C-alpha positions as a Python dict, from the first residue, in 0.01 Angstrom:
ca = {
    (1, 'X'): (0, 0, 0),
    (2, 'X'): (63, 364, 157),
    (3, 'X'): (316, 484, 319),
    (4, 'X'): (209, 587, 612),
    (5, 'X'): (476, 796, 862),
    (6, 'X'): (413, 795, 1250),
    (7, 'X'): (514, 1036, 1475),
    (8, 'X'): (502, 946, 1863),
    (9, 'X'): (675, 963, 2158),
    (10, 'X'): (439, 690, 2383),
    (11, 'X'): (581, 372, 2295),
    (12, 'X'): (226, 215, 2398),
    (13, 'X'): (17, 376, 2193),
    (14, 'X'): (229, 428, 1930),
    (15, 'X'): (257, -8, 1883),
    (16, 'X'): (-103, -1, 1923),
    (17, 'X'): (-155, 263, 1601),
    (18, 'X'): (94, 120, 1397),
    (19, 'X'): (-87, -252, 1459),
    (20, 'X'): (-407, -123, 1327),
    (21, 'X'): (-286, 118, 1037),
    (22, 'X'): (-100, -246, 945),
    (23, 'X'): (-430, -428, 945),
    (24, 'X'): (-595, -216, 742),
    (25, 'X'): (-353, -225, 493),
    (26, 'X'): (-46, 69, 519),
    (27, 'X'): (304, 59, 510),
    (28, 'X'): (394, 217, 819),
    (29, 'X'): (746, 320, 939),
    (30, 'X'): (721, 497, 1336),
    (31, 'X'): (976, 817, 1545),
    (32, 'X'): (950, 872, 1843),
    (33, 'X'): (1029, 1234, 1756),
    (34, 'X'): (1010, 1495, 1598),
    (35, 'X'): (1415, 1481, 1489),
    (36, 'X'): (1389, 1138, 1437),
    (37, 'X'): (1059, 1212, 1197),
    (38, 'X'): (1226, 1525, 1028),
    (39, 'X'): (1552, 1252, 948),
    (40, 'X'): (1353, 1028, 820),
    (41, 'X'): (1131, 1221, 569),
    (42, 'X'): (1507, 1337, 465),
    (43, 'X'): (1693, 1010, 406),
    (44, 'X'): (1574, 722, 99),
    (45, 'X'): (1255, 594, 305),
    (46, 'X'): (1112, 933, 360),
    (47, 'X'): (1042, 932, -26),
    (48, 'X'): (834, 668, 16),
    (49, 'X'): (607, 814, 279),
    (50, 'X'): (244, 1013, 157),
    (51, 'X'): (97, 1039, 479),
    (52, 'X'): (259, 1131, 830),
    (53, 'X'): (49, 1130, 1184),
    (54, 'X'): (190, 1429, 1365),
    (55, 'X'): (157, 1403, 1807),
    (56, 'X'): (138, 1727, 1893),
    (57, 'X'): (325, 1713, 2253),
    (58, 'X'): (626, 1530, 2169),
    (59, 'X'): (934, 1564, 2371),
    (60, 'X'): (1200, 1771, 2232),
    (61, 'X'): (1054, 1946, 1875),
    (62, 'X'): (656, 1948, 1994),
    (63, 'X'): (467, 1835, 1692),
    (64, 'X'): (403, 2260, 1588),
    (65, 'X'): (749, 2307, 1468),
    (66, 'X'): (812, 2019, 1294),
    (67, 'X'): (464, 2053, 1130),
    (68, 'X'): (658, 2373, 1027),
    (69, 'X'): (937, 2224, 905),
    (70, 'X'): (797, 1945, 717),
    (71, 'X'): (587, 2237, 525),
    (72, 'X'): (901, 2409, 454),
    (73, 'X'): (984, 2136, 274),
    (74, 'X'): (707, 2016, 100),
    (75, 'X'): (332, 2134, 59),
    (76, 'X'): (231, 1788, -22),
    (77, 'X'): (247, 1565, 199),
    (78, 'X'): (-78, 1529, 421),
    (79, 'X'): (-54, 1590, 781),
    (80, 'X'): (-265, 1409, 1023),
    (81, 'X'): (-229, 1624, 1424),
    (82, 'X'): (-259, 1423, 1667),
    (83, 'X'): (-366, 1619, 2021),
    (84, 'X'): (-452, 1450, 2346),
    (85, 'X'): (-720, 1734, 2451),
    (86, 'X'): (-958, 1917, 2270),
    (87, 'X'): (-773, 2249, 2352),
    (88, 'X'): (-911, 2523, 2123),
    (89, 'X'): (-555, 2684, 2083),
    (90, 'X'): (-356, 2399, 1995),
    (91, 'X'): (-577, 2266, 1737),
    (92, 'X'): (-629, 2597, 1539),
    (93, 'X'): (-195, 2657, 1590),
    (94, 'X'): (-169, 2331, 1423),
    (95, 'X'): (-402, 2398, 1182),
    (96, 'X'): (-246, 2756, 1109),
    (97, 'X'): (153, 2511, 1126),
    (98, 'X'): (11, 2389, 788),
    (99, 'X'): (-157, 2048, 915),
    (100, 'X'): (-505, 1882, 717),
    (101, 'X'): (-655, 1752, 1014),
    (102, 'X'): (-700, 1632, 1384),
    (103, 'X'): (-820, 1355, 1556),
    (104, 'X'): (-831, 1373, 1940),
    (105, 'X'): (-665, 1051, 2170),
    (106, 'X'): (-800, 792, 2260),
    (107, 'X'): (-872, 735, 1919),
    (108, 'X'): (-1049, 467, 1773),
    (109, 'X'): (-962, 281, 1466),
    (110, 'X'): (-1206, 316, 1248),
    (111, 'X'): (-1180, 702, 1302),
    (112, 'X'): (-822, 715, 1251),
    (113, 'X'): (-877, 540, 904),
    (114, 'X'): (-1134, 720, 767),
    (115, 'X'): (-954, 1005, 808),
    (116, 'X'): (-621, 855, 701),
    (117, 'X'): (-832, 690, 364),
    (118, 'X'): (-991, 1089, 355),
    (119, 'X'): (-672, 1219, 363),
    (120, 'X'): (-476, 1060, 49),
    (121, 'X'): (-781, 1107, -123),
    (122, 'X'): (-781, 1513, -129),
    (123, 'X'): (-367, 1378, -203),
    (124, 'X'): (-458, 1206, -512),
    (125, 'X'): (-522, 1494, -847),
    (126, 'X'): (-799, 1687, -799),
    (127, 'X'): (-1045, 1533, -1060),
    (128, 'X'): (-1250, 1497, -782),
    (129, 'X'): (-1253, 1831, -671),
    (130, 'X'): (-1375, 2018, -977),
    (131, 'X'): (-1606, 2192, -815),
    (132, 'X'): (-1894, 1955, -984),
    (133, 'X'): (-2055, 2021, -637),
    (134, 'X'): (-2060, 2373, -612),
    (135, 'X'): (-2503, 2409, -622),
    (136, 'X'): (-2535, 2134, -440),
    (137, 'X'): (-2767, 2256, -113),
    (138, 'X'): (-2499, 2316, 91),
    (139, 'X'): (-2449, 2600, -116),
    (140, 'X'): (-2631, 2953, -49),
    (141, 'X'): (-2730, 3246, -253),
    (142, 'X'): (-2827, 3198, -665),
    (143, 'X'): (-2621, 3520, -858),
    (144, 'X'): (-2289, 3495, -1058),
    (145, 'X'): (-2159, 3814, -886),
    (146, 'X'): (-2005, 4011, -1068),
    (147, 'X'): (-1685, 3892, -1020),
    (148, 'X'): (-1678, 3612, -1189),
    (149, 'X'): (-1408, 3456, -1454),
    (150, 'X'): (-1341, 3504, -1823),
    (151, 'X'): (-1308, 3141, -1875),
    (152, 'X'): (-1005, 3081, -2124),
    (153, 'X'): (-1032, 2797, -2298),
    (154, 'X'): (-1125, 2430, -2142),
    (155, 'X'): (-1094, 2399, -1772),
    (156, 'X'): (-898, 2733, -1777),
    (157, 'X'): (-1005, 3048, -1627),
    (158, 'X'): (-881, 3336, -1515),
    (159, 'X'): (-985, 3595, -1214),
    (160, 'X'): (-863, 3911, -1183),
    (161, 'X'): (-500, 3785, -1267),
    (162, 'X'): (-488, 3481, -1102),
    (163, 'X'): (-570, 3202, -1383),
    (164, 'X'): (-682, 2845, -1227),
    (165, 'X'): (-586, 2548, -1468),
    (166, 'X'): (-843, 2274, -1355),
    (167, 'X'): (-758, 2006, -1610),
    (168, 'X'): (-345, 2081, -1488),
    (169, 'X'): (-462, 2111, -1121),
    (170, 'X'): (-219, 2483, -1187),
    (171, 'X'): (-234, 2822, -1042),
    (172, 'X'): (-40, 3103, -1107),
    (173, 'X'): (-122, 3485, -1053),
    (174, 'X'): (10, 3718, -1286),
    (175, 'X'): (232, 3475, -1467),
    (176, 'X'): (366, 3332, -1086),
    (177, 'X'): (321, 2990, -988),
    (178, 'X'): (234, 2908, -661),
    (179, 'X'): (218, 2595, -504),
    (180, 'X'): (-86, 2535, -284),
    (181, 'X'): (-117, 2246, -71),
    (182, 'X'): (-367, 1965, -174),
    (183, 'X'): (-709, 2046, 97),
    (184, 'X'): (-581, 2424, -70),
    (185, 'X'): (-606, 2358, -409),
    (186, 'X'): (-946, 2154, -400),
    (187, 'X'): (-1140, 2377, -159),
    (188, 'X'): (-1005, 2639, -427),
    (189, 'X'): (-1135, 2488, -682),
    (190, 'X'): (-1481, 2395, -516),
    (191, 'X'): (-1522, 2796, -432),
    (192, 'X'): (-1439, 2922, -810),
    (193, 'X'): (-1622, 2689, -979),
    (194, 'X'): (-1947, 2930, -893),
    (195, 'X'): (-1797, 3258, -868),
    (196, 'X'): (-2065, 3485, -704),
    (197, 'X'): (-2223, 3171, -464),
    (198, 'X'): (-2191, 3166, -96),
    (199, 'X'): (-2053, 2837, -35),
    (200, 'X'): (-2121, 2716, 324),
    (201, 'X'): (-1853, 2538, 599),
    (202, 'X'): (-2065, 2203, 566),
    (203, 'X'): (-2075, 2252, 229),
    (204, 'X'): (-1655, 2262, 184),
    (205, 'X'): (-1624, 2032, 478),
    (206, 'X'): (-1826, 1758, 292),
    (207, 'X'): (-1710, 1812, -88),
    (208, 'X'): (-1333, 1862, 51),
    (209, 'X'): (-1233, 1654, 417),
    (210, 'X'): (-1522, 1429, 355),
    (211, 'X'): (-1647, 1528, 678),
    (212, 'X'): (-1969, 1393, 668),
    (213, 'X'): (-1987, 1305, 1060),
    (214, 'X'): (-1805, 1598, 1185),
    (215, 'X'): (-1903, 1914, 1148),
    (216, 'X'): (-1576, 2165, 1236),
    (217, 'X'): (-1546, 2443, 1043),
    (218, 'X'): (-1178, 2562, 1264),
    (219, 'X'): (-1102, 2253, 895),
    (220, 'X'): (-1219, 2553, 642),
    (221, 'X'): (-1171, 2858, 807),
    (222, 'X'): (-717, 2769, 866),
    (223, 'X'): (-737, 2608, 511),
    (224, 'X'): (-922, 2943, 358),
    (225, 'X'): (-618, 3163, 599),
    (226, 'X'): (-372, 2965, 447),
    (227, 'X'): (-540, 2999, 112),
    (228, 'X'): (-552, 3363, 153),
    (229, 'X'): (-162, 3390, 265),
    (230, 'X'): (-69, 3200, -104),
    (231, 'X'): (-330, 3422, -332),
    (232, 'X'): (-458, 3709, -137),
    (233, 'X'): (-247, 4054, -219),
    (234, 'X'): (-369, 4167, 103),
    (235, 'X'): (-500, 3865, 320),
    (236, 'X'): (-638, 4077, 577),
    (237, 'X'): (-881, 4238, 243),
    (238, 'X'): (-938, 3968, 43),
    (239, 'X'): (-1062, 3973, -297),
    (240, 'X'): (-1066, 3636, -414),
    (241, 'X'): (-1207, 3461, -147),
    (242, 'X'): (-1459, 3661, 136),
    (243, 'X'): (-1639, 3573, 440),
    (244, 'X'): (-1961, 3620, 378),
    (245, 'X'): (-2103, 3643, 776),
    (246, 'X'): (-2321, 3380, 914),
    (247, 'X'): (-2312, 3164, 639),
    (248, 'X'): (-1954, 3121, 468),
    (249, 'X'): (-1678, 3214, 185),
    (250, 'X'): (-1807, 3298, -171),
    (251, 'X'): (-1497, 3344, -476),
    (252, 'X'): (-1439, 3706, -605),
    (253, 'X'): (-1312, 3887, -670),
    (254, 'X'): (-1556, 4172, -577),
}
């Protein structure tokens, strides 16, 4: 039974969402404030939590700060933001703080449950994100590019000092390990499967987020931004994950 932490200050909303999640087979921990949620995660009960559903508009410490503090503790816990309005600035700020996905309230039970299922799948060992879909219809272009990676053995490849082990799901740069959350790791695996090939945002949404029902490029752009901050020497001048304007992203280095 997957364990979900629901962080929501409105008691009626919290109780309703808890009931829905329990009916769908989830175990649920609840918190009415960010401080309460962080204390729970730091304790014995927090070890069992597999995903957090986080309202942005909390009393005291807001959801943005809660998200940052969770991310400072762990890169691996999936976080789905709840926002009461589709405010672009709030959504982008939340995604930049480290959230993996978001839903706008009021949210229907099927949508919330689908997002949770997708987020939990992304958190599983990323065998399904090994890039097998890199040549799907969401990809643009066919060139291998001058920066194609050098295969070492098996599923391990080196790209200008960046070593990606697809079997071990590890990433190192010049010998230093880089810890990537599941969403960012899956984006990197998908892009690096075919260096030089352009993948559209729609392709990445479908292959990484399972968002065949909602095309929201902000999820892709935010994840790419967080990934660049970890793997690029100069994130503003990326070598590895390059933007192809009007199309999507391409993996280098070039």
